[in-house]
N, C-alpha and C positions, 0 to 999 in steps of 0.2 A: 490484657483483651487478648483472646484467642479467635483467630479468622478460620470460618469453616472451610472445608475444601471447595464447596461450591462456590464461595464467594471467590477464593483466589483462581478457580478456573475462568471467571470473567475478568480478570485483570490480564493484560498483556506481560508477559516476562520484560525485563528490562532488554532482552536482544531477542529478535525473533527473524523468523527465516521468512520467505515468500510466501509459503501456503499459509502460516500464521499471521502474517500481517494482512494478507487478502481477508483472510477470515473475520480479523478483529474489525476491518475496513467495510466489509459486507461488498468487497470487490472481487473480481476474479485475477488469479495469477497473472493474466496477460494484462491486465488492465493496470497492474503494480508497474509493470514494464512500460507501459504507455506513460502512465504518470511520473513515473522517474525521468523518460526521454522529456516529458513537457515540462519539468521541473517544477511540479506539483509536488511530487515526494523526494527526498532528499537519495541521494544513491547509496546503495549498500555497501557495506565493508566485508573484506574476507576474514574469516575467522574459520581457521582449521581448514580451509578448503571450500567452505560454504558461505554462500552470499547471506548477510546478515543485515538489519537494519536495527539502530538503537532505539527503541521505542519512544524516548523522551525527545528525540530528534524530531522524529516524525512526527508526536503530537504538536510541537512547538512549530513546525512547518504548517501544519492545517489547521493552527487555533490562533494565535496572535502574531508573533514576532515577523513571520514572513509572509502574512496574508496579502500584503501587497505587492509582495513581490510574484505572487502567482497570476499566470497572465491567463485572463479569462479566454482568449482564445486559443491557446494552447490547450486548456482544459477540453475545451469544445472538441478541438481537433483529435484530443488523446480518445475522448469518448467516441466519436465519431468511427475512428479506427478500430477500438475495440467492438463497436456494432457490426460493422463490415467483415471483418473477421469470424464475427458470432455466425452471421450471415452465410459466409463464405463456408464455415464449417458444417452449416446445417444443410447446407445445397449440396454437399458431398455424399450426406448420409441415403 
């Protein structure tokens, strides 16, 4: 079975950087940072001087095994911080 180039583009790579992680999760890079701080996402690892996430760990954290570990208050606070940062950046323009 051959996978079309378009199908491969929709699938995350085994290791992703901040930009690609944010893109696949439909969030901003600063939300990635906030979610790591809140424990929603696993921390990145350094590969060749670049911060990377193992996609299987991200997927695992957001779906099944660690779902009970995600603190709803932490998620709410992370989203609130992101919204306030966006509003602050918009006010500077």
